[in-house]
mmCIF file of the N, C-alpha and C atoms, coordinates in Angstrom:
data_MODEL
# 
_entry.id   MODEL 
# 
loop_
_atom_site.group_PDB 
_atom_site.id 
_atom_site.type_symbol 
_atom_site.label_atom_id 
_atom_site.label_alt_id 
_atom_site.label_comp_id 
_atom_site.label_asym_id 
_atom_site.label_entity_id 
_atom_site.label_seq_id 
_atom_site.pdbx_PDB_ins_code 
_atom_site.Cartn_x 
_atom_site.Cartn_y 
_atom_site.Cartn_z 
_atom_site.occupancy 
_atom_site.B_iso_or_equiv 
_atom_site.pdbx_formal_charge 
_atom_site.auth_seq_id 
_atom_site.auth_comp_id 
_atom_site.auth_asym_id 
_atom_site.auth_atom_id 
_atom_site.pdbx_PDB_model_num 
ATOM 1   N N  . UNK A 1 1  ? -14.180 7.710   -7.535  1.00 0.00 ? 1  UNK A N  1 
ATOM 2   C CA . UNK A 1 1  ? -12.974 6.967   -7.233  1.00 0.00 ? 1  UNK A CA 1 
ATOM 3   C C  . UNK A 1 1  ? -12.298 7.607   -6.018  1.00 0.00 ? 1  UNK A C  1 
ATOM 4   N N  . UNK A 1 2  ? -11.689 6.755   -5.199  1.00 0.00 ? 2  UNK A N  1 
ATOM 5   C CA . UNK A 1 2  ? -11.045 7.178   -3.956  1.00 0.00 ? 2  UNK A CA 1 
ATOM 6   C C  . UNK A 1 2  ? -9.586  6.737   -3.973  1.00 0.00 ? 2  UNK A C  1 
ATOM 7   N N  . UNK A 1 3  ? -8.692  7.635   -3.596  1.00 0.00 ? 3  UNK A N  1 
ATOM 8   C CA . UNK A 1 3  ? -7.271  7.311   -3.517  1.00 0.00 ? 3  UNK A CA 1 
ATOM 9   C C  . UNK A 1 3  ? -7.026  6.550   -2.217  1.00 0.00 ? 3  UNK A C  1 
ATOM 10  N N  . UNK A 1 4  ? -6.545  5.313   -2.324  1.00 0.00 ? 4  UNK A N  1 
ATOM 11  C CA . UNK A 1 4  ? -6.281  4.520   -1.118  1.00 0.00 ? 4  UNK A CA 1 
ATOM 12  C C  . UNK A 1 4  ? -4.797  4.428   -0.786  1.00 0.00 ? 4  UNK A C  1 
ATOM 13  N N  . UNK A 1 5  ? -3.927  4.748   -1.757  1.00 0.00 ? 5  UNK A N  1 
ATOM 14  C CA . UNK A 1 5  ? -2.494  4.639   -1.495  1.00 0.00 ? 5  UNK A CA 1 
ATOM 15  C C  . UNK A 1 5  ? -1.711  5.387   -2.565  1.00 0.00 ? 5  UNK A C  1 
ATOM 16  N N  . UNK A 1 6  ? -0.477  5.714   -2.226  1.00 0.00 ? 6  UNK A N  1 
ATOM 17  C CA . UNK A 1 6  ? 0.470   6.282   -3.177  1.00 0.00 ? 6  UNK A CA 1 
ATOM 18  C C  . UNK A 1 6  ? 1.764   5.480   -3.069  1.00 0.00 ? 6  UNK A C  1 
ATOM 19  N N  . UNK A 1 7  ? 2.256   5.001   -4.199  1.00 0.00 ? 7  UNK A N  1 
ATOM 20  C CA . UNK A 1 7  ? 3.483   4.202   -4.227  1.00 0.00 ? 7  UNK A CA 1 
ATOM 21  C C  . UNK A 1 7  ? 4.527   4.920   -5.072  1.00 0.00 ? 7  UNK A C  1 
ATOM 22  N N  . UNK A 1 8  ? 5.774   4.433   -5.007  1.00 0.00 ? 8  UNK A N  1 
ATOM 23  C CA . UNK A 1 8  ? 6.888   5.110   -5.671  1.00 0.00 ? 8  UNK A CA 1 
ATOM 24  C C  . UNK A 1 8  ? 7.326   4.507   -6.997  1.00 0.00 ? 8  UNK A C  1 
ATOM 25  N N  . UNK A 1 9  ? 7.023   3.229   -7.233  1.00 0.00 ? 9  UNK A N  1 
ATOM 26  C CA . UNK A 1 9  ? 7.570   2.595   -8.430  1.00 0.00 ? 9  UNK A CA 1 
ATOM 27  C C  . UNK A 1 9  ? 6.505   1.810   -9.193  1.00 0.00 ? 9  UNK A C  1 
ATOM 28  N N  . UNK A 1 10 ? 6.837   1.497   -10.439 1.00 0.00 ? 10 UNK A N  1 
ATOM 29  C CA . UNK A 1 10 ? 5.943   0.690   -11.261 1.00 0.00 ? 10 UNK A CA 1 
ATOM 30  C C  . UNK A 1 10 ? 5.763   -0.707  -10.679 1.00 0.00 ? 10 UNK A C  1 
ATOM 31  N N  . UNK A 1 11 ? 6.811   -1.241  -10.088 1.00 0.00 ? 11 UNK A N  1 
ATOM 32  C CA . UNK A 1 11 ? 6.731   -2.575  -9.483  1.00 0.00 ? 11 UNK A CA 1 
ATOM 33  C C  . UNK A 1 11 ? 5.742   -2.567  -8.325  1.00 0.00 ? 11 UNK A C  1 
ATOM 34  N N  . UNK A 1 12 ? 5.842   -1.577  -7.468  1.00 0.00 ? 12 UNK A N  1 
ATOM 35  C CA . UNK A 1 12 ? 4.903   -1.453  -6.340  1.00 0.00 ? 12 UNK A CA 1 
ATOM 36  C C  . UNK A 1 12 ? 3.480   -1.298  -6.859  1.00 0.00 ? 12 UNK A C  1 
ATOM 37  N N  . UNK A 1 13 ? 3.303   -0.452  -7.860  1.00 0.00 ? 13 UNK A N  1 
ATOM 38  C CA . UNK A 1 13 ? 1.979   -0.218  -8.419  1.00 0.00 ? 13 UNK A CA 1 
ATOM 39  C C  . UNK A 1 13 ? 1.386   -1.506  -8.972  1.00 0.00 ? 13 UNK A C  1 
ATOM 40  N N  . UNK A 1 14 ? 2.185   -2.282  -9.699  1.00 0.00 ? 14 UNK A N  1 
ATOM 41  C CA . UNK A 1 14 ? 1.702   -3.537  -10.274 1.00 0.00 ? 14 UNK A CA 1 
ATOM 42  C C  . UNK A 1 14 ? 1.347   -4.552  -9.187  1.00 0.00 ? 14 UNK A C  1 
ATOM 43  N N  . UNK A 1 15 ? 2.118   -4.583  -8.110  1.00 0.00 ? 15 UNK A N  1 
ATOM 44  C CA . UNK A 1 15 ? 1.815   -5.503  -7.009  1.00 0.00 ? 15 UNK A CA 1 
ATOM 45  C C  . UNK A 1 15 ? 0.475   -5.159  -6.362  1.00 0.00 ? 15 UNK A C  1 
ATOM 46  N N  . UNK A 1 16 ? 0.270   -3.890  -6.069  1.00 0.00 ? 16 UNK A N  1 
ATOM 47  C CA . UNK A 1 16 ? -0.978  -3.449  -5.448  1.00 0.00 ? 16 UNK A CA 1 
ATOM 48  C C  . UNK A 1 16 ? -2.146  -3.713  -6.389  1.00 0.00 ? 16 UNK A C  1 
ATOM 49  N N  . UNK A 1 17 ? -1.962  -3.349  -7.634  1.00 0.00 ? 17 UNK A N  1 
ATOM 50  C CA . UNK A 1 17 ? -3.016  -3.533  -8.636  1.00 0.00 ? 17 UNK A CA 1 
ATOM 51  C C  . UNK A 1 17 ? -3.422  -4.997  -8.752  1.00 0.00 ? 17 UNK A C  1 
ATOM 52  N N  . UNK A 1 18 ? -2.439  -5.893  -8.771  1.00 0.00 ? 18 UNK A N  1 
ATOM 53  C CA . UNK A 1 18 ? -2.731  -7.322  -8.896  1.00 0.00 ? 18 UNK A CA 1 
ATOM 54  C C  . UNK A 1 18 ? -3.525  -7.845  -7.700  1.00 0.00 ? 18 UNK A C  1 
ATOM 55  N N  . UNK A 1 19 ? -3.132  -7.461  -6.500  1.00 0.00 ? 19 UNK A N  1 
ATOM 56  C CA . UNK A 1 19 ? -3.852  -7.912  -5.295  1.00 0.00 ? 19 UNK A CA 1 
ATOM 57  C C  . UNK A 1 19 ? -5.302  -7.442  -5.334  1.00 0.00 ? 19 UNK A C  1 
ATOM 58  N N  . UNK A 1 20 ? -5.501  -6.186  -5.672  1.00 0.00 ? 20 UNK A N  1 
ATOM 59  C CA . UNK A 1 20 ? -6.860  -5.639  -5.674  1.00 0.00 ? 20 UNK A CA 1 
ATOM 60  C C  . UNK A 1 20 ? -7.705  -6.233  -6.792  1.00 0.00 ? 20 UNK A C  1 
ATOM 61  N N  . UNK A 1 21 ? -7.142  -6.377  -7.973  1.00 0.00 ? 21 UNK A N  1 
ATOM 62  C CA . UNK A 1 21 ? -7.904  -6.937  -9.083  1.00 0.00 ? 21 UNK A CA 1 
ATOM 63  C C  . UNK A 1 21 ? -8.265  -8.401  -8.845  1.00 0.00 ? 21 UNK A C  1 
ATOM 64  N N  . UNK A 1 22 ? -7.391  -9.157  -8.180  1.00 0.00 ? 22 UNK A N  1 
ATOM 65  C CA . UNK A 1 22 ? -7.713  -10.548 -7.855  1.00 0.00 ? 22 UNK A CA 1 
ATOM 66  C C  . UNK A 1 22 ? -8.877  -10.635 -6.867  1.00 0.00 ? 22 UNK A C  1 
ATOM 67  N N  . UNK A 1 23 ? -9.074  -9.560  -6.092  1.00 0.00 ? 23 UNK A N  1 
ATOM 68  C CA . UNK A 1 23 ? -10.205 -9.497  -5.163  1.00 0.00 ? 23 UNK A CA 1 
ATOM 69  C C  . UNK A 1 23 ? -11.454 -8.940  -5.845  1.00 0.00 ? 23 UNK A C  1 
ATOM 70  N N  . UNK A 1 24 ? -11.370 -8.684  -7.149  1.00 0.00 ? 24 UNK A N  1 
ATOM 71  C CA . UNK A 1 24 ? -12.517 -8.197  -7.903  1.00 0.00 ? 24 UNK A CA 1 
ATOM 72  C C  . UNK A 1 24 ? -12.735 -6.696  -7.795  1.00 0.00 ? 24 UNK A C  1 
ATOM 73  N N  . UNK A 1 25 ? -11.699 -5.964  -7.410  1.00 0.00 ? 25 UNK A N  1 
ATOM 74  C CA . UNK A 1 25 ? -11.804 -4.514  -7.253  1.00 0.00 ? 25 UNK A CA 1 
ATOM 75  C C  . UNK A 1 25 ? -11.142 -3.842  -8.452  1.00 0.00 ? 25 UNK A C  1 
ATOM 76  N N  . UNK A 1 26 ? -11.891 -2.967  -9.108  1.00 0.00 ? 26 UNK A N  1 
ATOM 77  C CA . UNK A 1 26 ? -11.333 -2.200  -10.231 1.00 0.00 ? 26 UNK A CA 1 
ATOM 78  C C  . UNK A 1 26 ? -10.307 -1.213  -9.702  1.00 0.00 ? 26 UNK A C  1 
ATOM 79  N N  . UNK A 1 27 ? -9.271  -0.982  -10.470 1.00 0.00 ? 27 UNK A N  1 
ATOM 80  C CA . UNK A 1 27 ? -8.176  -0.101  -10.044 1.00 0.00 ? 27 UNK A CA 1 
ATOM 81  C C  . UNK A 1 27 ? -7.876  0.907   -11.153 1.00 0.00 ? 27 UNK A C  1 
ATOM 82  N N  . UNK A 1 28 ? -7.661  2.155   -10.748 1.00 0.00 ? 28 UNK A N  1 
ATOM 83  C CA . UNK A 1 28 ? -7.203  3.202   -11.646 1.00 0.00 ? 28 UNK A CA 1 
ATOM 84  C C  . UNK A 1 28 ? -5.916  3.750   -11.061 1.00 0.00 ? 28 UNK A C  1 
ATOM 85  N N  . UNK A 1 29 ? -4.881  3.847   -11.876 1.00 0.00 ? 29 UNK A N  1 
ATOM 86  C CA . UNK A 1 29 ? -3.614  4.419   -11.406 1.00 0.00 ? 29 UNK A CA 1 
ATOM 87  C C  . UNK A 1 29 ? -3.389  5.751   -12.100 1.00 0.00 ? 29 UNK A C  1 
ATOM 88  N N  . UNK A 1 30 ? -2.844  6.692   -11.348 1.00 0.00 ? 30 UNK A N  1 
ATOM 89  C CA . UNK A 1 30 ? -2.588  8.020   -11.900 1.00 0.00 ? 30 UNK A CA 1 
ATOM 90  C C  . UNK A 1 30 ? -1.223  8.482   -11.416 1.00 0.00 ? 30 UNK A C  1 
ATOM 91  N N  . UNK A 1 31 ? -0.361  8.774   -12.357 1.00 0.00 ? 31 UNK A N  1 
ATOM 92  C CA . UNK A 1 31 ? 0.973   9.287   -12.048 1.00 0.00 ? 31 UNK A CA 1 
ATOM 93  C C  . UNK A 1 31 ? 0.865   10.769  -11.717 1.00 0.00 ? 31 UNK A C  1 
ATOM 94  N N  . UNK A 1 32 ? 1.584   11.212  -10.705 1.00 0.00 ? 32 UNK A N  1 
ATOM 95  C CA . UNK A 1 32 ? 1.619   12.620  -10.354 1.00 0.00 ? 32 UNK A CA 1 
ATOM 96  C C  . UNK A 1 32 ? 2.666   13.344  -11.201 1.00 0.00 ? 32 UNK A C  1 
ATOM 97  N N  . UNK A 1 33 ? 2.390   14.600  -11.500 1.00 0.00 ? 33 UNK A N  1 
ATOM 98  C CA . UNK A 1 33 ? 3.334   15.465  -12.214 1.00 0.00 ? 33 UNK A CA 1 
ATOM 99  C C  . UNK A 1 33 ? 3.903   14.759  -13.445 1.00 0.00 ? 33 UNK A C  1 
ATOM 100 N N  . UNK A 1 34 ? 5.215   14.716  -13.583 1.00 0.00 ? 34 UNK A N  1 
ATOM 101 C CA . UNK A 1 34 ? 5.871   14.037  -14.710 1.00 0.00 ? 34 UNK A CA 1 
ATOM 102 C C  . UNK A 1 34 ? 6.267   12.612  -14.325 1.00 0.00 ? 34 UNK A C  1 
ATOM 103 N N  . UNK A 1 35 ? 5.598   12.070  -13.341 1.00 0.00 ? 35 UNK A N  1 
ATOM 104 C CA . UNK A 1 35 ? 5.943   10.765  -12.799 1.00 0.00 ? 35 UNK A CA 1 
ATOM 105 C C  . UNK A 1 35 ? 5.900   9.630   -13.790 1.00 0.00 ? 35 UNK A C  1 
ATOM 106 N N  . UNK A 1 36 ? 4.962   9.667   -14.741 1.00 0.00 ? 36 UNK A N  1 
ATOM 107 C CA . UNK A 1 36 ? 4.889   8.575   -15.706 1.00 0.00 ? 36 UNK A CA 1 
ATOM 108 C C  . UNK A 1 36 ? 6.154   8.526   -16.556 1.00 0.00 ? 36 UNK A C  1 
ATOM 109 N N  . UNK A 1 37 ? 6.617   9.671   -17.020 1.00 0.00 ? 37 UNK A N  1 
ATOM 110 C CA . UNK A 1 37 ? 7.863   9.717   -17.787 1.00 0.00 ? 37 UNK A CA 1 
ATOM 111 C C  . UNK A 1 37 ? 9.032   9.253   -16.926 1.00 0.00 ? 37 UNK A C  1 
ATOM 112 N N  . UNK A 1 38 ? 9.102   9.737   -15.678 1.00 0.00 ? 38 UNK A N  1 
ATOM 113 C CA . UNK A 1 38 ? 10.201  9.351   -14.791 1.00 0.00 ? 38 UNK A CA 1 
ATOM 114 C C  . UNK A 1 38 ? 10.180  7.859   -14.510 1.00 0.00 ? 38 UNK A C  1 
ATOM 115 N N  . UNK A 1 39 ? 8.982   7.287   -14.353 1.00 0.00 ? 39 UNK A N  1 
ATOM 116 C CA . UNK A 1 39 ? 8.867   5.853   -14.103 1.00 0.00 ? 39 UNK A CA 1 
ATOM 117 C C  . UNK A 1 39 ? 9.373   5.047   -15.282 1.00 0.00 ? 39 UNK A C  1 
ATOM 118 N N  . UNK A 1 40 ? 9.047   5.486   -16.473 1.00 0.00 ? 40 UNK A N  1 
ATOM 119 C CA . UNK A 1 40 ? 9.517   4.784   -17.669 1.00 0.00 ? 40 UNK A CA 1 
ATOM 120 C C  . UNK A 1 40 ? 11.021  4.920   -17.836 1.00 0.00 ? 40 UNK A C  1 
ATOM 121 N N  . UNK A 1 41 ? 11.543  6.080   -17.516 1.00 0.00 ? 41 UNK A N  1 
ATOM 122 C CA . UNK A 1 41 ? 12.970  6.348   -17.699 1.00 0.00 ? 41 UNK A CA 1 
ATOM 123 C C  . UNK A 1 41 ? 13.824  5.752   -16.581 1.00 0.00 ? 41 UNK A C  1 
ATOM 124 N N  . UNK A 1 42 ? 13.402  5.962   -15.323 1.00 0.00 ? 42 UNK A N  1 
ATOM 125 C CA . UNK A 1 42 ? 14.232  5.573   -14.179 1.00 0.00 ? 42 UNK A CA 1 
ATOM 126 C C  . UNK A 1 42 ? 13.679  4.401   -13.370 1.00 0.00 ? 42 UNK A C  1 
ATOM 127 N N  . UNK A 1 43 ? 12.440  3.985   -13.643 1.00 0.00 ? 43 UNK A N  1 
ATOM 128 C CA . UNK A 1 43 ? 11.868  2.871   -12.894 1.00 0.00 ? 43 UNK A CA 1 
ATOM 129 C C  . UNK A 1 43 ? 11.148  3.282   -11.625 1.00 0.00 ? 43 UNK A C  1 
ATOM 130 N N  . UNK A 1 44 ? 11.263  4.547   -11.251 1.00 0.00 ? 44 UNK A N  1 
ATOM 131 C CA . UNK A 1 44 ? 10.518  5.045   -10.094 1.00 0.00 ? 44 UNK A CA 1 
ATOM 132 C C  . UNK A 1 44 ? 10.176  6.508   -10.300 1.00 0.00 ? 44 UNK A C  1 
ATOM 133 N N  . UNK A 1 45 ? 9.275   6.981   -9.464  1.00 0.00 ? 45 UNK A N  1 
ATOM 134 C CA . UNK A 1 45 ? 8.805   8.351   -9.593  1.00 0.00 ? 45 UNK A CA 1 
ATOM 135 C C  . UNK A 1 45 ? 9.037   9.110   -8.300  1.00 0.00 ? 45 UNK A C  1 
ATOM 136 N N  . UNK A 1 46 ? 9.626   10.283  -8.406  1.00 0.00 ? 46 UNK A N  1 
ATOM 137 C CA . UNK A 1 46 ? 9.813   11.138  -7.231  1.00 0.00 ? 46 UNK A CA 1 
ATOM 138 C C  . UNK A 1 46 ? 8.484   11.733  -6.775  1.00 0.00 ? 46 UNK A C  1 
ATOM 139 N N  . UNK A 1 47 ? 7.483   11.699  -7.649  1.00 0.00 ? 47 UNK A N  1 
ATOM 140 C CA . UNK A 1 47 ? 6.190   12.303  -7.339  1.00 0.00 ? 47 UNK A CA 1 
ATOM 141 C C  . UNK A 1 47 ? 5.171   11.297  -6.838  1.00 0.00 ? 47 UNK A C  1 
ATOM 142 N N  . UNK A 1 48 ? 5.325   10.034  -7.144  1.00 0.00 ? 48 UNK A N  1 
ATOM 143 C CA . UNK A 1 48 ? 4.414   9.010   -6.681  1.00 0.00 ? 48 UNK A CA 1 
ATOM 144 C C  . UNK A 1 48 ? 3.374   8.620   -7.709  1.00 0.00 ? 48 UNK A C  1 
ATOM 145 N N  . UNK A 1 49 ? 2.789   7.467   -7.475  1.00 0.00 ? 49 UNK A N  1 
ATOM 146 C CA . UNK A 1 49 ? 1.723   6.932   -8.315  1.00 0.00 ? 49 UNK A CA 1 
ATOM 147 C C  . UNK A 1 49 ? 0.532   6.679   -7.394  1.00 0.00 ? 49 UNK A C  1 
ATOM 148 N N  . UNK A 1 50 ? -0.586  7.336   -7.660  1.00 0.00 ? 50 UNK A N  1 
ATOM 149 C CA . UNK A 1 50 ? -1.783  7.186   -6.837  1.00 0.00 ? 50 UNK A CA 1 
ATOM 150 C C  . UNK A 1 50 ? -2.586  5.982   -7.299  1.00 0.00 ? 50 UNK A C  1 
ATOM 151 N N  . UNK A 1 51 ? -3.115  5.248   -6.324  1.00 0.00 ? 51 UNK A N  1 
ATOM 152 C CA . UNK A 1 51 ? -3.965  4.081   -6.578  1.00 0.00 ? 51 UNK A CA 1 
ATOM 153 C C  . UNK A 1 51 ? -5.395  4.462   -6.195  1.00 0.00 ? 51 UNK A C  1 
ATOM 154 N N  . UNK A 1 52 ? -6.307  4.410   -7.161  1.00 0.00 ? 52 UNK A N  1 
ATOM 155 C CA . UNK A 1 52 ? -7.714  4.748   -6.932  1.00 0.00 ? 52 UNK A CA 1 
ATOM 156 C C  . UNK A 1 52 ? -8.581  3.510   -7.109  1.00 0.00 ? 52 UNK A C  1 
ATOM 157 N N  . UNK A 1 53 ? -9.642  3.428   -6.304  1.00 0.00 ? 53 UNK A N  1 
ATOM 158 C CA . UNK A 1 53 ? -10.634 2.366   -6.413  1.00 0.00 ? 53 UNK A CA 1 
ATOM 159 C C  . UNK A 1 53 ? -12.021 3.000   -6.302  1.00 0.00 ? 53 UNK A C  1 
ATOM 160 N N  . UNK A 1 54 ? -13.066 2.290   -6.754  1.00 0.00 ? 54 UNK A N  1 
ATOM 161 C CA . UNK A 1 54 ? -14.417 2.828   -6.592  1.00 0.00 ? 54 UNK A CA 1 
ATOM 162 C C  . UNK A 1 54 ? -14.729 3.049   -5.107  1.00 0.00 ? 54 UNK A C  1 
ATOM 163 N N  . UNK A 1 55 ? -15.492 4.086   -4.837  1.00 0.00 ? 55 UNK A N  1 
ATOM 164 C CA . UNK A 1 55 ? -15.794 4.447   -3.456  1.00 0.00 ? 55 UNK A CA 1 
ATOM 165 C C  . UNK A 1 55 ? -16.423 3.296   -2.670  1.00 0.00 ? 55 UNK A C  1 
ATOM 166 N N  . UNK A 1 56 ? -17.274 2.510   -3.322  1.00 0.00 ? 56 UNK A N  1 
ATOM 167 C CA . UNK A 1 56 ? -17.931 1.402   -2.620  1.00 0.00 ? 56 UNK A CA 1 
ATOM 168 C C  . UNK A 1 56 ? -16.960 0.280   -2.246  1.00 0.00 ? 56 UNK A C  1 
ATOM 169 N N  . UNK A 1 57 ? -15.779 0.250   -2.856  1.00 0.00 ? 57 UNK A N  1 
ATOM 170 C CA . UNK A 1 57 ? -14.776 -0.772  -2.543  1.00 0.00 ? 57 UNK A CA 1 
ATOM 171 C C  . UNK A 1 57 ? -13.608 -0.237  -1.724  1.00 0.00 ? 57 UNK A C  1 
ATOM 172 N N  . UNK A 1 58 ? -13.654 1.025   -1.352  1.00 0.00 ? 58 UNK A N  1 
ATOM 173 C CA . UNK A 1 58 ? -12.507 1.675   -0.710  1.00 0.00 ? 58 UNK A CA 1 
ATOM 174 C C  . UNK A 1 58 ? -12.111 1.010   0.607   1.00 0.00 ? 58 UNK A C  1 
ATOM 175 N N  . UNK A 1 59 ? -13.076 0.690   1.438   1.00 0.00 ? 59 UNK A N  1 
ATOM 176 C CA . UNK A 1 59 ? -12.758 0.093   2.739   1.00 0.00 ? 59 UNK A CA 1 
ATOM 177 C C  . UNK A 1 59 ? -12.089 -1.275  2.565   1.00 0.00 ? 59 UNK A C  1 
ATOM 178 N N  . UNK A 1 60 ? -12.654 -2.104  1.704   1.00 0.00 ? 60 UNK A N  1 
ATOM 179 C CA . UNK A 1 60 ? -12.075 -3.434  1.452   1.00 0.00 ? 60 UNK A CA 1 
ATOM 180 C C  . UNK A 1 60 ? -10.690 -3.313  0.815   1.00 0.00 ? 60 UNK A C  1 
ATOM 181 N N  . UNK A 1 61 ? -10.551 -2.394  -0.137  1.00 0.00 ? 61 UNK A N  1 
ATOM 182 C CA . UNK A 1 61 ? -9.267  -2.207  -0.821  1.00 0.00 ? 61 UNK A CA 1 
ATOM 183 C C  . UNK A 1 61 ? -8.197  -1.725  0.151   1.00 0.00 ? 61 UNK A C  1 
ATOM 184 N N  . UNK A 1 62 ? -8.540  -0.801  1.017   1.00 0.00 ? 62 UNK A N  1 
ATOM 185 C CA . UNK A 1 62 ? -7.578  -0.297  1.994   1.00 0.00 ? 62 UNK A CA 1 
ATOM 186 C C  . UNK A 1 62 ? -7.166  -1.401  2.955   1.00 0.00 ? 62 UNK A C  1 
ATOM 187 N N  . UNK A 1 63 ? -8.114  -2.234  3.382   1.00 0.00 ? 63 UNK A N  1 
ATOM 188 C CA . UNK A 1 63 ? -7.798  -3.351  4.275   1.00 0.00 ? 63 UNK A CA 1 
ATOM 189 C C  . UNK A 1 63 ? -6.853  -4.338  3.589   1.00 0.00 ? 63 UNK A C  1 
ATOM 190 N N  . UNK A 1 64 ? -7.104  -4.629  2.314   1.00 0.00 ? 64 UNK A N  1 
ATOM 191 C CA . UNK A 1 64 ? -6.222  -5.529  1.564   1.00 0.00 ? 64 UNK A CA 1 
ATOM 192 C C  . UNK A 1 64 ? -4.832  -4.922  1.415   1.00 0.00 ? 64 UNK A C  1 
ATOM 193 N N  . UNK A 1 65 ? -4.789  -3.642  1.077   1.00 0.00 ? 65 UNK A N  1 
ATOM 194 C CA . UNK A 1 65 ? -3.503  -2.968  0.932   1.00 0.00 ? 65 UNK A CA 1 
ATOM 195 C C  . UNK A 1 65 ? -2.708  -3.055  2.230   1.00 0.00 ? 65 UNK A C  1 
ATOM 196 N N  . UNK A 1 66 ? -3.353  -2.741  3.333   1.00 0.00 ? 66 UNK A N  1 
ATOM 197 C CA . UNK A 1 66 ? -2.663  -2.763  4.625   1.00 0.00 ? 66 UNK A CA 1 
ATOM 198 C C  . UNK A 1 66 ? -2.234  -4.173  5.006   1.00 0.00 ? 66 UNK A C  1 
ATOM 199 N N  . UNK A 1 67 ? -3.073  -5.162  4.736   1.00 0.00 ? 67 UNK A N  1 
ATOM 200 C CA . UNK A 1 67 ? -2.734  -6.541  5.077   1.00 0.00 ? 67 UNK A CA 1 
ATOM 201 C C  . UNK A 1 67 ? -1.538  -7.043  4.277   1.00 0.00 ? 67 UNK A C  1 
ATOM 202 N N  . UNK A 1 68 ? -1.455  -6.676  3.025   1.00 0.00 ? 68 UNK A N  1 
ATOM 203 C CA . UNK A 1 68 ? -0.394  -7.185  2.164   1.00 0.00 ? 68 UNK A CA 1 
ATOM 204 C C  . UNK A 1 68 ? 0.869   -6.340  2.156   1.00 0.00 ? 68 UNK A C  1 
ATOM 205 N N  . UNK A 1 69 ? 0.743   -5.025  2.370   1.00 0.00 ? 69 UNK A N  1 
ATOM 206 C CA . UNK A 1 69 ? 1.877   -4.172  2.107   1.00 0.00 ? 69 UNK A CA 1 
ATOM 207 C C  . UNK A 1 69 ? 2.369   -3.342  3.295   1.00 0.00 ? 69 UNK A C  1 
ATOM 208 N N  . UNK A 1 70 ? 1.547   -3.049  4.267   1.00 0.00 ? 70 UNK A N  1 
ATOM 209 C CA . UNK A 1 70 ? 1.993   -2.189  5.369   1.00 0.00 ? 70 UNK A CA 1 
ATOM 210 C C  . UNK A 1 70 ? 3.071   -2.827  6.224   1.00 0.00 ? 70 UNK A C  1 
ATOM 211 N N  . UNK A 1 71 ? 3.028   -4.137  6.388   1.00 0.00 ? 71 UNK A N  1 
ATOM 212 C CA . UNK A 1 71 ? 4.007   -4.804  7.263   1.00 0.00 ? 71 UNK A CA 1 
ATOM 213 C C  . UNK A 1 71 ? 5.174   -5.392  6.484   1.00 0.00 ? 71 UNK A C  1 
ATOM 214 N N  . UNK A 1 72 ? 5.199   -5.177  5.188   1.00 0.00 ? 72 UNK A N  1 
ATOM 215 C CA . UNK A 1 72 ? 6.257   -5.735  4.361   1.00 0.00 ? 72 UNK A CA 1 
ATOM 216 C C  . UNK A 1 72 ? 6.999   -4.629  3.647   1.00 0.00 ? 72 UNK A C  1 
ATOM 217 N N  . UNK A 1 73 ? 8.244   -4.882  3.381   1.00 0.00 ? 73 UNK A N  1 
ATOM 218 C CA . UNK A 1 73 ? 9.032   -3.962  2.546   1.00 0.00 ? 73 UNK A CA 1 
ATOM 219 C C  . UNK A 1 73 ? 8.706   -4.320  1.105   1.00 0.00 ? 73 UNK A C  1 
ATOM 220 N N  . UNK A 1 74 ? 8.135   -3.405  0.358   1.00 0.00 ? 74 UNK A N  1 
ATOM 221 C CA . UNK A 1 74 ? 7.793   -3.691  -1.042  1.00 0.00 ? 74 UNK A CA 1 
ATOM 222 C C  . UNK A 1 74 ? 8.493   -2.802  -1.996  1.00 0.00 ? 74 UNK A C  1 
# 
C-alpha cells in the first residue's frame, strides 16, 4: 500500500475515499497518533489521516485526488 495523501478531517477522508472507490480503487485509511479519537471527539485531527491505495493503483489514485481536490477547497 502507498500513501497518496493526508487529510485533516473525517469529511475530507470520506470524500477522497468515495472518489477512489467509485473508480474501483481499494482504499485504506490510517489515523496518525491519537487522531482517530480526536476525529470522533472534535471532527478533525491535528495529526492527519493518511490515505493508502495499492501500489499498482497509486498513479491513477494520485491523479484522481489531484483532479478532484488540489484545486478545490475541501
